[in-house]
C-alpha positions in Angstrom: -0.3 14.3 16.3 -3.0 15.4 18.8 -3.0 13.8 22.2 -6.2 13.8 24.2 -5.4 15.3 27.7 -8.8 16.2 28.9 -8.6 14.0 32.0 -5.1 15.2 32.8 -6.2 18.8 32.6 -9.2 18.1 34.8 -7.0 16.4 37.4 -4.5 19.3 37.4 -7.4 21.8 37.9 -8.5 19.9 41.0 -11.7 18.6 39.5 -13.0 15.5 41.2 -12.5 12.4 39.0 -13.5 8.8 39.3 -11.0 6.0 39.4 -11.2 5.4 35.7 -10.7 9.0 34.9 -7.7 9.2 37.2 -6.2 6.2 35.4 -6.8 7.8 32.1 -5.1 11.0 33.3 -2.0 9.0 34.2 -2.0 7.3 30.8 -2.4 10.7 29.1 0.5 12.1 31.1 2.7 9.2 30.1 1.7 9.7 26.4 2.5 13.3 26.7 5.9 12.6 28.1 6.6 10.1 25.2 5.5 12.7 22.7 7.8 15.4 24.2 10.7 12.9 24.3 10.0 12.2 20.6 10.0 15.9 19.8 13.3 16.4 21.6 14.8 13.5 19.7 13.7 14.9 16.4 15.2 18.3 17.4 18.5 16.6 18.4 18.5 14.7 15.1 18.0 17.9 13.1 20.4 20.1 15.0 23.2 17.8 16.0 25.1 15.5 13.6 24.7 11.8 14.2 28.4 11.5 15.3 27.8 14.0 18.0 24.8 12.4 19.5 24.7 10.7 22.9 22.9 7.4 23.0 22.6 7.3 26.8 19.2 7.9 28.4 18.1 11.4 29.4 18.4 10.6 33.2 22.1 10.2 32.6 22.4 13.9 31.6 23.0 16.9 33.7 22.4 20.6 33.2 25.7 22.6 33.1 24.3 26.1 32.4 23.8 28.2 29.3 21.2 25.8 28.0 23.8 23.0 27.8 23.6 19.4 28.9 26.4 17.0 29.6 26.1 13.2 29.6 27.3 11.8 32.9 28.4 8.5 31.1 30.3 9.6 28.0 30.9 13.3 28.8 29.5 14.7 25.6 28.1 18.2 25.8 25.1 19.4 23.7 22.3 21.9 23.8 
């Protein structure tokens, strides 16, 4: 899946954008975040068994070092 991020790149480079291009840049940013979250979920599904997964949102996780995360709600640790 290819996501069009031309307006987002232009905004990050400091190029002057009109109001519509700025709105498009924000939409592109959110699409990019959704895409990354989908990729992370695919990676978790492929690497971690379903019984070991944490269903809580990412904002409930904390970094504990050595590329490990811990869920603040259920306490599960995963990479």
